[in-house]
N, C-alpha and C positions, 0 to 999 in steps of 0.2 A: 177796878181790876186791870191790872197792866198786862197787855197781851204783847207776847214776842213772836216774830216768825224767824225761823231758821231752817236750813237745809238738814235733813236727817242724814248721820253718818253710819257706817257700819256697826258701831256700838248701840245705835238707837233701835234696836230690834223690837223692844218692847212699845216704844212709841209708834213705830210702824204698824204693829199688830193692833195698837189702840186706834190708829188712823183708818185700817181696814174695816174694823167695827163700826166706825163712825160712817164710812162710805156705805157699808150695808144698811145701816139705819136711813141715812139721807136719801139713798136711791131706792129704798123699799125691796133691797135685794141681799138679804144677810146671808143667803146661801153662796152666792157667787163669792162674796168677800169673807166668808168663814167656814165653810163646810169642809174644805180641803187645804188647809193653810200650808204654804210651804216651809220647809225646815229652816233653823236659823243661818245654816252655812249658805244656803240659796239666797236669803234675804240680805246677808251681810255682803255677799258679793254684788247683788243687785245695787245696794246703796253706795257701793265703792266705785260703780261705773260713772265716768265722767259724762256720759250724755244721758244719764237718768237723773231726774231732779225730783226728789220727794220733799216736799216743804210742809211744815207744821206750824199751825199758830197754837202758841202754848200761853196757858195762864198757870204760872208755875209749872208743873209737870203734867196737867191736864191738857188733853188735845182738845181744841175746840174747832179746828178745821184744818184743811189741808188741800193739797194739790200734787199731781203726779203729772210730770211733763217729760217729754222726750226730745232731745236734739236730733235733727236730721242734718246732716252735713251733705250740701248740695254738690253736684257734678258740673252744672252749667255755669257756675260762678263760685269763687272761693267765698262761700257765705254758709251761714247756718241758720236753718229755721226751726222754730220750736212749737211743738204740739201739744197743748194741755189735753190729756186724756181723762183725768178724774179731777174734779174740783167740788168741794162740798164745805158747808159749815154746820155744825150741829144746830138744830132748831132754836133752841134757847138763846144762841149767841148771833144770829141772822140779824142783818140790817145794822150792824155796828161797825161796817167798814173792814172787816176781816178778810172777805174774799178779795176786796181791792188791795189790801195789804199784802196779801199772799202772791197776787199777779204782779205787783210793783216790785216786790223782793225778787221773784223769778226774772224780772226785767232786767234787774242790776247784775245778776249772776250768770245768766244763761248764755252771754255772747251772741244772742240770735239776732238777725236783721228784721224778724218779724215773728210774732207769737200767734199762732192760730188756735182757735178754740171752736168747738161746736156746740151748739144748744138744741135741744129738742123743740119742735114747733109747740107751742103752747105755753113754753117755759118763760113767760114773760119777764120774771125777775131776772133770771140769767141773761135774757137778750138785753133788757135794759141795762145790766151791770157792763156787760161787753161793749155795747154800743156807746156808753159813757167813757169807757176807756179809749176807744179809738174809732170803730167804725162798725156798721152792720153790714153784712153781705149776704144776701140769700143766694145759697148755692143748692139747686134741686139736683140730688144724687142719689144713687143706689148702689149697694154691693150685695152680693151674696156670700154667706158664710159657707166655709168648706170644712169638712172633717174626714178623716180616715175612718174606714170600718172599724169595729171593735179591735180585730186582730192587727191593726196598723199595716198590714200588708196589701191590703186591697187598695182599689183606686180611690181618688178623692170623690167624695159625695158632696153636691151642691145642695145647700141647705136654703130655705127661704130667708130673707132679710129679717133682722130684729130690730129693736127699737132705734138704735143709733145707725144711721147711715151714712156712708162715705163713699168716695170713688165718683166714677161717672158712668152713665148709661151708654150702651153702644147705639150706634147708628149706621146702618149699612155696613155692619161688621166691623167698624172701625171704633176705638174707644176716643171719645171727646174729652178734651181737655178743659176743665172749667176757667173761665176768665178769674184771675185773681188780683186783687187790688192791695197796695200796701198802704197803710196808714201809720201815722205817728201818734202815740198816746203823749200824754203830757210828761210822761217819763223818758220820752224819747225811743221807747220801744214800740215797734210796730204791733197792732193788735188788730185782728180780723176776726169778727164772730162769723162762724160758718154755721149755717142752719140746713138740716136735712129736710126732706119733705114729708 
């Protein structure tokens, strides 16, 4: 079976919807990825954004895996860092190099000086994949989710952290910056695996 990887374009809304269903299955969270899907116009606009990378691994027109990443243009230097937000391969197609191909393709098109990704503790397959591409960096962090009250006019309400954690804890009222390392993968793109506690 020949697998190709490509960046989805505004005309690929049906493939993006298939990818969202795959994410829901892979993450055991079909509600988040399917209960309130955005409209076609929203998705087409999102896929047209230069800083949003939605890649799909395809066999013919079947979605076998994919990733969503966001470019962050920095202010301290003229450079771009990229953060992989979602990455999954459908269960029957895992351990065939698809995730590696997705990340490698991202590295060739994103223009980033480094690619960051976070894996949950205990997800040894993901941690091994990311470490094999560059390095593994343990960053112990936490963040609280915020939401507005139902009427959207009230103050923000701080919610307890969920499964994925990012940010830095406060000490003495000041936010600490985590130490970050840059590593070069074989493709020349920096990859750093980040892991929450």
